[in-house]
N, C-alpha and C positions, 0 to 999 in steps of 0.2 A: 339265607331261609327263608327272611321276609320276602325278598325279592320273588323267589320262586312261587311262594303263596299269591304275591300279585300277580304274578304274569299266569299263573294256573285260573286264577279267579276271572283275568279278563279274555282267555282263552274260552271259558266256560260261557261268557257272558255272551262272546258274540257267536258262538255255537248255538245259545238257548234263543238268541235274537232274530239269528238267520232262519231255525226252522220253520216256522210258521210261512215265510215267503217261498222256501224251496217248496214245502208241502202244497203250499196254493198254486203253485205253478206247477206242479207234478199232476194235479187233479183237476184237468183240464175235462170242462163240462162236454166237449167236442171229441173226445178220443174215443169213438166206437168203430166198429168193423164196416156198418153201412155207410162213413162218409166216402168211400170209393164212388159210391153211387151219385155224389152231389154235382151238380153242373158246377162250371168255376165261379158263376156268379153267385151261387149260392155258398159257395167255399169262401169268398171275398167277403163276404155279408157276417158269416160266421166268425172267420178270423178278425174282423173290425168288431166285432160283439165281444170276443174274448178278449181282446186288448182293451177293450172299455170297460169290461168287467176286472180285468187286473189290476189296472189304474185306479178303477174305485176303491177294492179291496185295499190298494196302498196305501190311497188317500184315508180310507179307514182307521186303518192300522196305525198310520202316522199321528191321527190325531189325539192329542193329549187332554183334552177337556172332555171327552166321552168315557164315563164308565166302562169297564170292561165286560160288564154284565150287558150293557147298551150295545157295546162294539159286538158283541156276539149276535144278537139278536138283527143286528144293522146288517150283518154277514151274511147271515141266514137267508135274510129278505133278498139281498141282492144276488145271492147265489140262486134263490129260487125265481126270481125276475128275470135273471139272465138265461138261465135254465129255460123257462118257459118263451122267450125270444128266439133263441137258437131251435127249440122245435118247432117253432113256428115256420122259420125258414126253413129248415130242412122239409117241412111238410108241404112247402112250396106258397105259401100265404102271404 
């Protein structure tokens, strides 16, 4: 019984730890219907920005020194910054 509880706890921890990563990757800032009208150059720039965003968010998540409240604020600022950059690429700036 003790090993069953341990196994169940491990499974729950793994699922809990993976949930934010899956959610973050599934909510890309570039998933819009208008993306089909982008030039290949714009698509490449946006893909690079999205990759940078995911890397920055992953590094933020791995940071053990920063408090959770600060992480959430930094995550929100990162997402807003990258969204602005992506919108600028879409607008052709």
